[in-house]
PQR file with spaces between the fields and no chain letter, atoms N, CA, C, O and H, PARSE charges and radii, in Angstrom:
ATOM       1  N    MET     1     -57.977  107.842   -9.925 -0.4000 1.5000
ATOM       2  CA   MET     1     -57.271  108.961  -10.506 -0.0000 2.0000
ATOM       3  C    MET     1     -58.145  110.208  -10.393  0.5500 1.7000
ATOM       4  O    MET     1     -59.351  110.154  -10.638 -0.5500 1.4000
ATOM       5  N    THR     2     -57.546  111.298  -10.031 -0.4000 1.5000
ATOM       6  CA   THR     2     -58.251  112.566   -9.884 -0.0000 2.0000
ATOM       7  C    THR     2     -58.220  113.317  -11.207  0.5500 1.7000
ATOM       8  O    THR     2     -57.168  113.482  -11.824 -0.5500 1.4000
ATOM       9  H    THR     2     -56.567  111.342   -9.833  0.4000 1.0000
ATOM      10  N    ARG     3     -59.377  113.761  -11.619 -0.4000 1.5000
ATOM      11  CA   ARG     3     -59.445  114.567  -12.836 -0.0000 2.0000
ATOM      12  C    ARG     3     -58.952  115.970  -12.516  0.5500 1.7000
ATOM      13  O    ARG     3     -59.076  116.435  -11.383 -0.5500 1.4000
ATOM      14  H    ARG     3     -60.232  113.627  -11.117  0.4000 1.0000
ATOM      15  N    SER     4     -58.400  116.634  -13.504 -0.4000 1.5000
ATOM      16  CA   SER     4     -57.849  117.973  -13.275 -0.0000 2.0000
ATOM      17  C    SER     4     -58.922  118.959  -12.829  0.5500 1.7000
ATOM      18  O    SER     4     -58.612  119.925  -12.131 -0.5500 1.4000
ATOM      19  H    SER     4     -58.300  116.256  -14.425  0.4000 1.0000
ATOM      20  N    THR     5     -60.174  118.737  -13.216 -0.4000 1.5000
ATOM      21  CA   THR     5     -61.233  119.653  -12.807 -0.0000 2.0000
ATOM      22  C    THR     5     -61.606  119.474  -11.350  0.5500 1.7000
ATOM      23  O    THR     5     -62.309  120.312  -10.785 -0.5500 1.4000
ATOM      24  H    THR     5     -60.426  117.953  -13.783  0.4000 1.0000
ATOM      25  N    GLN     6     -61.145  118.392  -10.732 -0.4000 1.5000
ATOM      26  CA   GLN     6     -61.486  118.141   -9.338 -0.0000 2.0000
ATOM      27  C    GLN     6     -60.480  118.755   -8.374  0.5500 1.7000
ATOM      28  O    GLN     6     -60.758  118.849   -7.179 -0.5500 1.4000
ATOM      29  H    GLN     6     -60.574  117.711  -11.191  0.4000 1.0000
ATOM      30  N    VAL     7     -59.347  119.165   -8.855 -0.4000 1.5000
ATOM      31  CA   VAL     7     -58.298  119.691   -7.995 -0.0000 2.0000
ATOM      32  C    VAL     7     -58.442  121.201   -7.863  0.5500 1.7000
ATOM      33  O    VAL     7     -58.150  121.947   -8.798 -0.5500 1.4000
ATOM      34  H    VAL     7     -59.122  119.089   -9.826  0.4000 1.0000
ATOM      35  N    ASN     8     -58.896  121.645   -6.689 -0.4000 1.5000
ATOM      36  CA   ASN     8     -59.023  123.071   -6.398 -0.0000 2.0000
ATOM      37  C    ASN     8     -59.732  123.860   -7.499  0.5500 1.7000
ATOM      38  O    ASN     8     -59.336  124.982   -7.815 -0.5500 1.4000
ATOM      39  H    ASN     8     -59.132  121.039   -5.930  0.4000 1.0000
ATOM      40  N    SER     9     -60.753  123.287   -8.068 -0.4000 1.5000
ATOM      41  CA   SER     9     -61.462  123.962   -9.148 -0.0000 2.0000
ATOM      42  C    SER     9     -62.706  124.655   -8.621  0.5500 1.7000
ATOM      43  O    SER     9     -63.492  124.046   -7.895 -0.5500 1.4000
ATOM      44  H    SER     9     -61.075  122.376   -7.811  0.4000 1.0000
ATOM      45  N    PRO    10     -62.897  125.930   -8.978 -0.5600 1.5000
ATOM      46  CA   PRO    10     -64.122  126.622   -8.570  0.2800 2.0000
ATOM      47  C    PRO    10     -65.326  126.200   -9.414  0.5500 1.7000
ATOM      48  O    PRO    10     -66.464  126.509   -9.063 -0.5500 1.4000
ATOM      49  N    GLU    11     -65.087  125.507  -10.510 -0.4000 1.5000
ATOM      50  CA   GLU    11     -66.169  125.073  -11.394 -0.0000 2.0000
ATOM      51  C    GLU    11     -66.877  123.856  -10.808  0.5500 1.7000
ATOM      52  O    GLU    11     -66.231  122.976  -10.240 -0.5500 1.4000
ATOM      53  H    GLU    11     -64.162  125.256  -10.796  0.4000 1.0000
ATOM      54  N    PRO    12     -68.203  123.803  -10.942 -0.5600 1.5000
ATOM      55  CA   PRO    12     -68.926  122.625  -10.466  0.2800 2.0000
ATOM      56  C    PRO    12     -68.636  121.420  -11.344  0.5500 1.7000
ATOM      57  O    PRO    12     -68.214  121.567  -12.490 -0.5500 1.4000
ATOM      58  N    ASP    13     -68.861  120.238  -10.809 -0.4000 1.5000
ATOM      59  CA   ASP    13     -68.711  119.000  -11.564 -0.0000 2.0000
ATOM      60  C    ASP    13     -70.000  118.791  -12.346  0.5500 1.7000
ATOM      61  O    ASP    13     -70.991  118.313  -11.795 -0.5500 1.4000
ATOM      62  H    ASP    13     -69.204  120.119   -9.877  0.4000 1.0000
ATOM      63  N    TRP    14     -69.992  119.145  -13.623 -0.4000 1.5000
ATOM      64  CA   TRP    14     -71.213  119.092  -14.431 -0.0000 2.0000
ATOM      65  C    TRP    14     -71.678  117.669  -14.696  0.5500 1.7000
ATOM      66  O    TRP    14     -72.744  117.478  -15.281 -0.5500 1.4000
ATOM      67  H    TRP    14     -69.186  119.534  -14.071  0.4000 1.0000
ATOM      68  N    ASP    15     -70.906  116.658  -14.283 -0.4000 1.5000
ATOM      69  CA   ASP    15     -71.348  115.269  -14.405 -0.0000 2.0000
ATOM      70  C    ASP    15     -72.360  114.921  -13.325  0.5500 1.7000
ATOM      71  O    ASP    15     -73.032  113.894  -13.415 -0.5500 1.4000
ATOM      72  H    ASP    15     -70.040  116.813  -13.808  0.4000 1.0000
ATOM      73  N    ASP    16     -72.477  115.759  -12.311 -0.4000 1.5000
ATOM      74  CA   ASP    16     -73.440  115.535  -11.232 -0.0000 2.0000
ATOM      75  C    ASP    16     -74.849  115.669  -11.798  0.5500 1.7000
ATOM      76  O    ASP    16     -75.201  116.726  -12.322 -0.5500 1.4000
ATOM      77  H    ASP    16     -71.931  116.594  -12.237  0.4000 1.0000
ATOM      78  N    PRO    17     -75.676  114.600  -11.700 -0.5600 1.5000
ATOM      79  CA   PRO    17     -77.027  114.663  -12.276  0.2800 2.0000
ATOM      80  C    PRO    17     -77.880  115.781  -11.689  0.5500 1.7000
ATOM      81  O    PRO    17     -78.813  116.239  -12.349 -0.5500 1.4000
ATOM      82  N    GLY    18     -77.596  116.227  -10.494 -0.4000 1.5000
ATOM      83  CA   GLY    18     -78.368  117.295   -9.879 -0.0000 2.0000
ATOM      84  C    GLY    18     -78.128  118.652  -10.522  0.5500 1.7000
ATOM      85  O    GLY    18     -78.886  119.592  -10.282 -0.5500 1.4000
ATOM      86  H    GLY    18     -76.838  115.855   -9.958  0.4000 1.0000
ATOM      87  N    LEU    19     -77.084  118.767  -11.336 -0.4000 1.5000
ATOM      88  CA   LEU    19     -76.761  120.044  -11.965 -0.0000 2.0000
ATOM      89  C    LEU    19     -77.190  120.122  -13.424  0.5500 1.7000
ATOM      90  O    LEU    19     -76.932  121.124  -14.090 -0.5500 1.4000
ATOM      91  H    LEU    19     -76.468  118.004  -11.531  0.4000 1.0000
ATOM      92  N    ASP    20     -77.841  119.079  -13.927 -0.4000 1.5000
ATOM      93  CA   ASP    20     -78.312  119.092  -15.312 -0.0000 2.0000
ATOM      94  C    ASP    20     -79.395  120.144  -15.485  0.5500 1.7000
ATOM      95  O    ASP    20     -80.232  120.340  -14.603 -0.5500 1.4000
ATOM      96  H    ASP    20     -78.050  118.264  -13.386  0.4000 1.0000
ATOM      97  N    LEU    21     -79.373  120.810  -16.617 -0.4000 1.5000
ATOM      98  CA   LEU    21     -80.452  121.730  -16.947 -0.0000 2.0000
ATOM      99  C    LEU    21     -81.652  120.909  -17.389  0.5500 1.7000
ATOM     100  O    LEU    21     -81.504  119.921  -18.108 -0.5500 1.4000
ATOM     101  H    LEU    21     -78.694  120.651  -17.333  0.4000 1.0000
ATOM     102  N    ASP    22     -82.804  121.304  -16.973 -0.4000 1.5000
ATOM     103  CA   ASP    22     -84.031  120.633  -17.361 -0.0000 2.0000
ATOM     104  C    ASP    22     -84.535  121.291  -18.638  0.5500 1.7000
ATOM     105  O    ASP    22     -85.249  122.293  -18.588 -0.5500 1.4000
ATOM     106  H    ASP    22     -82.924  122.107  -16.389  0.4000 1.0000
ATOM     107  N    ALA    23     -84.162  120.727  -19.775 -0.4000 1.5000
ATOM     108  CA   ALA    23     -84.518  121.321  -21.064 -0.0000 2.0000
ATOM     109  C    ALA    23     -86.022  121.382  -21.260  0.5500 1.7000
ATOM     110  O    ALA    23     -86.535  122.352  -21.818 -0.5500 1.4000
ATOM     111  H    ALA    23     -83.583  119.913  -19.815  0.4000 1.0000
ATOM     112  N    VAL    24     -86.730  120.367  -20.812 -0.4000 1.5000
ATOM     113  CA   VAL    24     -88.184  120.356  -20.963 -0.0000 2.0000
ATOM     114  C    VAL    24     -88.800  121.484  -20.141  0.5500 1.7000
ATOM     115  O    VAL    24     -89.710  122.168  -20.609 -0.5500 1.4000
ATOM     116  H    VAL    24     -86.314  119.579  -20.359  0.4000 1.0000
ATOM     117  N    GLY    25     -88.312  121.678  -18.932 -0.4000 1.5000
ATOM     118  CA   GLY    25     -88.817  122.755  -18.078 -0.0000 2.0000
ATOM     119  C    GLY    25     -88.515  124.130  -18.653  0.5500 1.7000
ATOM     120  O    GLY    25     -89.362  125.022  -18.619 -0.5500 1.4000
ATOM     121  H    GLY    25     -87.573  121.123  -18.552  0.4000 1.0000
ATOM     122  N    LEU    26     -87.302  124.301  -19.185 -0.4000 1.5000
ATOM     123  CA   LEU    26     -86.948  125.581  -19.803 -0.0000 2.0000
ATOM     124  C    LEU    26     -87.814  125.858  -21.027  0.5500 1.7000
ATOM     125  O    LEU    26     -88.257  126.987  -21.238 -0.5500 1.4000
ATOM     126  H    LEU    26     -86.614  123.576  -19.214  0.4000 1.0000
ATOM     127  N    ALA    27     -88.054  124.819  -21.834 -0.4000 1.5000
ATOM     128  CA   ALA    27     -88.898  124.993  -23.021 -0.0000 2.0000
ATOM     129  C    ALA    27     -90.320  125.368  -22.621  0.5500 1.7000
ATOM     130  O    ALA    27     -90.945  126.217  -23.257 -0.5500 1.4000
ATOM     131  H    ALA    27     -87.694  123.902  -21.662  0.4000 1.0000
ATOM     132  N    ALA    28     -90.828  124.736  -21.571 -0.4000 1.5000
ATOM     133  CA   ALA    28     -92.184  125.046  -21.100 -0.0000 2.0000
ATOM     134  C    ALA    28     -92.264  126.481  -20.585  0.5500 1.7000
ATOM     135  O    ALA    28     -93.245  127.178  -20.843 -0.5500 1.4000
ATOM     136  H    ALA    28     -90.321  124.046  -21.055  0.4000 1.0000
ATOM     137  N    GLU    29     -91.243  126.921  -19.862 -0.4000 1.5000
ATOM     138  CA   GLU    29     -91.223  128.298  -19.360 -0.0000 2.0000
ATOM     139  C    GLU    29     -91.163  129.304  -20.507  0.5500 1.7000
ATOM     140  O    GLU    29     -91.835  130.335  -20.471 -0.5500 1.4000
ATOM     141  H    GLU    29     -90.447  126.354  -19.652  0.4000 1.0000
ATOM     142  N    PHE    30     -90.358  129.003  -21.522 -0.4000 1.5000
ATOM     143  CA   PHE    30     -90.271  129.910  -22.662 -0.0000 2.0000
ATOM     144  C    PHE    30     -91.595  129.942  -23.421  0.5500 1.7000
ATOM     145  O    PHE    30     -92.029  131.007  -23.859 -0.5500 1.4000
ATOM     146  H    PHE    30     -89.812  128.166  -21.551  0.4000 1.0000
ATOM     147  N    ALA    31     -92.237  128.795  -23.579 -0.4000 1.5000
ATOM     148  CA   ALA    31     -93.542  128.751  -24.256 -0.0000 2.0000
ATOM     149  C    ALA    31     -94.561  129.599  -23.499  0.5500 1.7000
ATOM     150  O    ALA    31     -95.354  130.311  -24.114 -0.5500 1.4000
ATOM     151  H    ALA    31     -91.884  127.929  -23.223  0.4000 1.0000
ATOM     152  N    ALA    32     -94.543  129.526  -22.176 -0.4000 1.5000
ATOM     153  CA   ALA    32     -95.458  130.338  -21.370 -0.0000 2.0000
ATOM     154  C    ALA    32     -95.142  131.824  -21.545  0.5500 1.7000
ATOM     155  O    ALA    32     -96.057  132.644  -21.629 -0.5500 1.4000
ATOM     156  H    ALA    32     -93.898  128.948  -21.677  0.4000 1.0000
ATOM     157  N    TYR    33     -93.879  132.172  -21.600 -0.4000 1.5000
ATOM     158  CA   TYR    33     -93.451  133.558  -21.820 -0.0000 2.0000
ATOM     159  C    TYR    33     -93.970  134.064  -23.167  0.5500 1.7000
ATOM     160  O    TYR    33     -94.487  135.177  -23.265 -0.5500 1.4000
ATOM     161  H    TYR    33     -93.136  131.507  -21.531  0.4000 1.0000
ATOM     162  N    VAL    34     -93.826  133.236  -24.202 -0.4000 1.5000
ATOM     163  CA   VAL    34     -94.289  133.601  -25.542 -0.0000 2.0000
ATOM     164  C    VAL    34     -95.796  133.839  -25.539  0.5500 1.7000
ATOM     165  O    VAL    34     -96.277  134.800  -26.139 -0.5500 1.4000
ATOM     166  H    VAL    34     -93.405  132.332  -24.122  0.4000 1.0000
ATOM     167  N    ARG    35     -96.536  132.966  -24.864 -0.4000 1.5000
ATOM     168  CA   ARG    35     -97.997  133.130  -24.791 -0.0000 2.0000
ATOM     169  C    ARG    35     -98.367  134.403  -24.034  0.5500 1.7000
ATOM     170  O    ARG    35     -99.223  135.167  -24.480 -0.5500 1.4000
ATOM     171  H    ARG    35     -96.145  132.185  -24.377  0.4000 1.0000
ATOM     172  N    ARG    36     -97.715  134.635  -22.873 -0.4000 1.5000
ATOM     173  CA   ARG    36     -98.004  135.828  -22.069 -0.0000 2.0000
ATOM     174  C    ARG    36     -97.760  137.110  -22.846  0.5500 1.7000
ATOM     175  O    ARG    36     -98.545  138.055  -22.768 -0.5500 1.4000
ATOM     176  H    ARG    36     -97.019  134.015  -22.510  0.4000 1.0000
ATOM     177  N    LYS    37     -96.675  137.134  -23.589 -0.4000 1.5000
ATOM     178  CA   LYS    37     -96.277  138.342  -24.315 -0.0000 2.0000
ATOM     179  C    LYS    37     -96.937  138.448  -25.689  0.5500 1.7000
ATOM     180  O    LYS    37     -96.839  139.488  -26.340 -0.5500 1.4000
ATOM     181  H    LYS    37     -96.038  136.366  -23.652  0.4000 1.0000
ATOM     182  N    GLY    38     -97.611  137.379  -26.139 -0.4000 1.5000
ATOM     183  CA   GLY    38     -98.247  137.402  -27.459 -0.0000 2.0000
ATOM     184  C    GLY    38     -97.251  137.505  -28.602  0.5500 1.7000
ATOM     185  O    GLY    38     -97.489  138.222  -29.574 -0.5500 1.4000
ATOM     186  H    GLY    38     -97.691  136.534  -25.610  0.4000 1.0000
ATOM     187  N    ILE    39     -96.144  136.797  -28.489 -0.4000 1.5000
ATOM     188  CA   ILE    39     -95.064  136.888  -29.471 -0.0000 2.0000
ATOM     189  C    ILE    39     -95.373  136.004  -30.679  0.5500 1.7000
ATOM     190  O    ILE    39     -95.759  134.843  -30.538 -0.5500 1.4000
ATOM     191  H    ILE    39     -95.950  136.215  -27.700  0.4000 1.0000
ATOM     192  N    SER    40     -95.195  136.575  -31.861 -0.4000 1.5000
ATOM     193  CA   SER    40     -95.434  135.832  -33.102 -0.0000 2.0000
ATOM     194  C    SER    40     -94.291  134.847  -33.347  0.5500 1.7000
ATOM     195  O    SER    40     -93.205  135.012  -32.792 -0.5500 1.4000
ATOM     196  H    SER    40     -94.881  137.517  -31.976  0.4000 1.0000
ATOM     197  N    PRO    41     -94.528  133.824  -34.175 -0.5600 1.5000
ATOM     198  CA   PRO    41     -93.447  132.882  -34.497  0.2800 2.0000
ATOM     199  C    PRO    41     -92.208  133.575  -35.067  0.5500 1.7000
ATOM     200  O    PRO    41     -91.081  133.149  -34.813 -0.5500 1.4000
ATOM     201  N    GLU    42     -92.418  134.635  -35.833 -0.4000 1.5000
ATOM     202  CA   GLU    42     -91.278  135.351  -36.421 -0.0000 2.0000
ATOM     203  C    GLU    42     -90.446  136.074  -35.364  0.5500 1.7000
ATOM     204  O    GLU    42     -89.260  136.326  -35.580 -0.5500 1.4000
ATOM     205  H    GLU    42     -93.333  134.982  -36.039  0.4000 1.0000
ATOM     206  N    GLY    43     -91.041  136.404  -34.246 -0.4000 1.5000
ATOM     207  CA   GLY    43     -90.343  137.152  -33.207 -0.0000 2.0000
ATOM     208  C    GLY    43     -89.743  136.299  -32.107  0.5500 1.7000
ATOM     209  O    GLY    43     -89.185  136.829  -31.146 -0.5500 1.4000
ATOM     210  H    GLY    43     -92.004  136.199  -34.070  0.4000 1.0000
ATOM     211  N    ARG    44     -89.850  134.987  -32.235 -0.4000 1.5000
ATOM     212  CA   ARG    44     -89.402  134.111  -31.139 -0.0000 2.0000
ATOM     213  C    ARG    44     -87.897  134.101  -30.929  0.5500 1.7000
ATOM     214  O    ARG    44     -87.435  133.978  -29.794 -0.5500 1.4000
ATOM     215  H    ARG    44     -90.304  134.557  -33.015  0.4000 1.0000
ATOM     216  N    GLU    45     -87.129  134.227  -31.991 -0.4000 1.5000
ATOM     217  CA   GLU    45     -85.674  134.220  -31.818 -0.0000 2.0000
ATOM     218  C    GLU    45     -85.232  135.418  -30.983  0.5500 1.7000
ATOM     219  O    GLU    45     -84.432  135.271  -30.058 -0.5500 1.4000
ATOM     220  H    GLU    45     -87.504  134.327  -32.913  0.4000 1.0000
ATOM     221  N    GLN    46     -85.743  136.586  -31.301 -0.4000 1.5000
ATOM     222  CA   GLN    46     -85.413  137.788  -30.530 -0.0000 2.0000
ATOM     223  C    GLN    46     -85.990  137.682  -29.120  0.5500 1.7000
ATOM     224  O    GLN    46     -85.368  138.126  -28.154 -0.5500 1.4000
ATOM     225  H    GLN    46     -86.392  136.705  -32.052  0.4000 1.0000
ATOM     226  N    ALA    47     -87.177  137.095  -29.006 -0.4000 1.5000
ATOM     227  CA   ALA    47     -87.812  136.940  -27.698 -0.0000 2.0000
ATOM     228  C    ALA    47     -87.007  136.015  -26.798  0.5500 1.7000
ATOM     229  O    ALA    47     -86.969  136.205  -25.583 -0.5500 1.4000
ATOM     230  H    ALA    47     -87.682  136.735  -29.790  0.4000 1.0000
ATOM     231  N    LEU    48     -86.365  135.015  -27.390 -0.4000 1.5000
ATOM     232  CA   LEU    48     -85.552  134.097  -26.589 -0.0000 2.0000
ATOM     233  C    LEU    48     -84.422  134.855  -25.903  0.5500 1.7000
ATOM     234  O    LEU    48     -84.144  134.629  -24.725 -0.5500 1.4000
ATOM     235  H    LEU    48     -86.396  134.860  -28.377  0.4000 1.0000
ATOM     236  N    GLY    49     -83.778  135.745  -26.631 -0.4000 1.5000
ATOM     237  CA   GLY    49     -82.721  136.559  -26.036 -0.0000 2.0000
ATOM     238  C    GLY    49     -83.240  137.448  -24.926  0.5500 1.7000
ATOM     239  O    GLY    49     -82.605  137.579  -23.880 -0.5500 1.4000
ATOM     240  H    GLY    49     -84.004  135.928  -27.588  0.4000 1.0000
ATOM     241  N    ALA    50     -84.391  138.058  -25.149 -0.4000 1.5000
ATOM     242  CA   ALA    50     -84.984  138.930  -24.127 -0.0000 2.0000
ATOM     243  C    ALA    50     -85.364  138.132  -22.891  0.5500 1.7000
ATOM     244  O    ALA    50     -85.150  138.581  -21.765 -0.5500 1.4000
ATOM     245  H    ALA    50     -84.907  137.952  -25.999  0.4000 1.0000
ATOM     246  N    TRP    51     -85.926  136.952  -23.100 -0.4000 1.5000
ATOM     247  CA   TRP    51     -86.331  136.088  -21.986 -0.0000 2.0000
ATOM     248  C    TRP    51     -85.111  135.663  -21.165  0.5500 1.7000
ATOM     249  O    TRP    51     -85.142  135.693  -19.935 -0.5500 1.4000
ATOM     250  H    TRP    51     -86.099  136.587  -24.014  0.4000 1.0000
ATOM     251  N    LEU    52     -84.048  135.271  -21.849 -0.4000 1.5000
ATOM     252  CA   LEU    52     -82.826  134.889  -21.133 -0.0000 2.0000
ATOM     253  C    LEU    52     -82.247  136.075  -20.363  0.5500 1.7000
ATOM     254  O    LEU    52     -81.789  135.914  -19.232 -0.5500 1.4000
ATOM     255  H    LEU    52     -84.023  135.246  -22.848  0.4000 1.0000
ATOM     256  N    ASP    53     -82.265  137.263  -20.967 -0.4000 1.5000
ATOM     257  CA   ASP    53     -81.788  138.464  -20.271 -0.0000 2.0000
ATOM     258  C    ASP    53     -82.599  138.718  -19.004  0.5500 1.7000
ATOM     259  O    ASP    53     -82.038  139.063  -17.964 -0.5500 1.4000
ATOM     260  H    ASP    53     -82.638  137.394  -21.886  0.4000 1.0000
ATOM     261  N    GLU    54     -83.927  138.547  -19.090 -0.4000 1.5000
ATOM     262  CA   GLU    54     -84.787  138.733  -17.915 -0.0000 2.0000
ATOM     263  C    GLU    54     -84.460  137.714  -16.827  0.5500 1.7000
ATOM     264  O    GLU    54     -84.385  138.058  -15.648 -0.5500 1.4000
ATOM     265  H    GLU    54     -84.383  138.267  -19.935  0.4000 1.0000
ATOM     266  N    MET    55     -84.266  136.452  -17.232 -0.4000 1.5000
ATOM     267  CA   MET    55     -83.946  135.416  -16.241 -0.0000 2.0000
ATOM     268  C    MET    55     -82.620  135.712  -15.551  0.5500 1.7000
ATOM     269  O    MET    55     -82.503  135.567  -14.334 -0.5500 1.4000
ATOM     270  H    MET    55     -84.328  136.172  -18.191  0.4000 1.0000
ATOM     271  N    ILE    56     -81.628  136.124  -16.323 -0.4000 1.5000
ATOM     272  CA   ILE    56     -80.318  136.446  -15.752 -0.0000 2.0000
ATOM     273  C    ILE    56     -80.434  137.622  -14.789  0.5500 1.7000
ATOM     274  O    ILE    56     -79.849  137.596  -13.706 -0.5500 1.4000
ATOM     275  H    ILE    56     -81.723  136.242  -17.311  0.4000 1.0000
ATOM     276  N    ALA    57     -81.178  138.643  -15.171 -0.4000 1.5000
ATOM     277  CA   ALA    57     -81.362  139.808  -14.299 -0.0000 2.0000
ATOM     278  C    ALA    57     -82.042  139.407  -12.992  0.5500 1.7000
ATOM     279  O    ALA    57     -81.662  139.885  -11.923 -0.5500 1.4000
ATOM     280  H    ALA    57     -81.654  138.664  -16.051  0.4000 1.0000
ATOM     281  N    GLU    58     -83.046  138.532  -13.072 -0.4000 1.5000
ATOM     282  CA   GLU    58     -83.719  138.060  -11.855 -0.0000 2.0000
ATOM     283  C    GLU    58     -82.762  137.284  -10.963  0.5500 1.7000
ATOM     284  O    GLU    58     -82.762  137.464   -9.745 -0.5500 1.4000
ATOM     285  H    GLU    58     -83.355  138.144  -13.940  0.4000 1.0000
ATOM     286  N    LEU    59     -81.942  136.418  -11.565 -0.4000 1.5000
ATOM     287  CA   LEU    59     -80.981  135.645  -10.780 -0.0000 2.0000
ATOM     288  C    LEU    59     -79.942  136.552  -10.134  0.5500 1.7000
ATOM     289  O    LEU    59     -79.565  136.340   -8.982 -0.5500 1.4000
ATOM     290  H    LEU    59     -81.942  136.272  -12.554  0.4000 1.0000
ATOM     291  N    GLU    60     -79.480  137.555  -10.861 -0.4000 1.5000
ATOM     292  CA   GLU    60     -78.507  138.492  -10.297 -0.0000 2.0000
ATOM     293  C    GLU    60     -79.120  139.274   -9.145  0.5500 1.7000
ATOM     294  O    GLU    60     -78.444  139.543   -8.152 -0.5500 1.4000
ATOM     295  H    GLU    60     -79.786  137.728  -11.797  0.4000 1.0000
ATOM     296  N    THR    61     -80.382  139.641   -9.264 -0.4000 1.5000
ATOM     297  CA   THR    61     -81.075  140.341   -8.186 -0.0000 2.0000
ATOM     298  C    THR    61     -81.189  139.442   -6.967  0.5500 1.7000
ATOM     299  O    THR    61     -80.987  139.890   -5.838 -0.5500 1.4000
ATOM     300  H    THR    61     -80.931  139.423  -10.071  0.4000 1.0000
ATOM     301  N    ASP    62     -81.515  138.163   -7.194 -0.4000 1.5000
ATOM     302  CA   ASP    62     -81.622  137.214   -6.088 -0.0000 2.0000
ATOM     303  C    ASP    62     -80.289  137.049   -5.365  0.5500 1.7000
ATOM     304  O    ASP    62     -80.255  136.961   -4.138 -0.5500 1.4000
ATOM     305  H    ASP    62     -81.679  137.799   -8.111  0.4000 1.0000
ATOM     306  N    VAL    63     -79.201  137.008   -6.114 -0.4000 1.5000
ATOM     307  CA   VAL    63     -77.873  136.838   -5.520 -0.0000 2.0000
ATOM     308  C    VAL    63     -77.472  138.085   -4.745  0.5500 1.7000
ATOM     309  O    VAL    63     -76.864  137.986   -3.679 -0.5500 1.4000
ATOM     310  H    VAL    63     -79.229  137.080   -7.111  0.4000 1.0000
ATOM     311  N    ASP    64     -77.806  139.247   -5.268 -0.4000 1.5000
ATOM     312  CA   ASP    64     -77.425  140.514   -4.639 -0.0000 2.0000
ATOM     313  C    ASP    64     -78.345  140.920   -3.493  0.5500 1.7000
ATOM     314  O    ASP    64     -78.024  141.845   -2.748 -0.5500 1.4000
ATOM     315  H    ASP    64     -78.300  139.328   -6.133  0.4000 1.0000
ATOM     316  N    ASP    65     -79.476  140.248   -3.341 -0.4000 1.5000
ATOM     317  CA   ASP    65     -80.463  140.605   -2.318 -0.0000 2.0000
ATOM     318  C    ASP    65     -79.956  140.180   -0.935  0.5500 1.7000
ATOM     319  O    ASP    65     -79.787  138.985   -0.692 -0.5500 1.4000
ATOM     320  H    ASP    65     -79.737  139.496   -3.946  0.4000 1.0000
ATOM     321  N    PRO    66     -79.712  141.121   -0.034 -0.5600 1.5000
ATOM     322  CA   PRO    66     -79.168  140.782    1.289  0.2800 2.0000
ATOM     323  C    PRO    66     -80.200  140.188    2.247  0.5500 1.7000
ATOM     324  O    PRO    66     -79.850  139.851    3.378 -0.5500 1.4000
ATOM     325  N    ARG    67     -81.448  140.050    1.835 -0.4000 1.5000
ATOM     326  CA   ARG    67     -82.492  139.558    2.737 -0.0000 2.0000
ATOM     327  C    ARG    67     -82.434  138.063    2.984  0.5500 1.7000
ATOM     328  O    ARG    67     -83.265  137.547    3.732 -0.5500 1.4000
ATOM     329  H    ARG    67     -81.732  140.323    0.916  0.4000 1.0000
ATOM     330  N    ASP    68     -81.495  137.347    2.393 -0.4000 1.5000
ATOM     331  CA   ASP    68     -81.431  135.891    2.581 -0.0000 2.0000
ATOM     332  C    ASP    68     -81.174  135.582    3.980  0.5500 1.7000
ATOM     333  O    ASP    68     -81.084  134.410    4.346 -0.5500 1.4000
ATOM     334  H    ASP    68     -80.820  137.767    1.786  0.4000 1.0000
């Protein structure tokens, strides 16, 4: 039986193990970011948002870069 998400869907099949987010890797990257920036424990929640914004901006730049 075909699942509805498999029929002409632009969304990836998130059941594919290759598409799982590596939570341990993301946590390690954020910890390194916190150390680099000297962020206090009280500022980590706001820093998480800033870090995610930076990552998204980098990914958007990579996608828009015609040098591929």
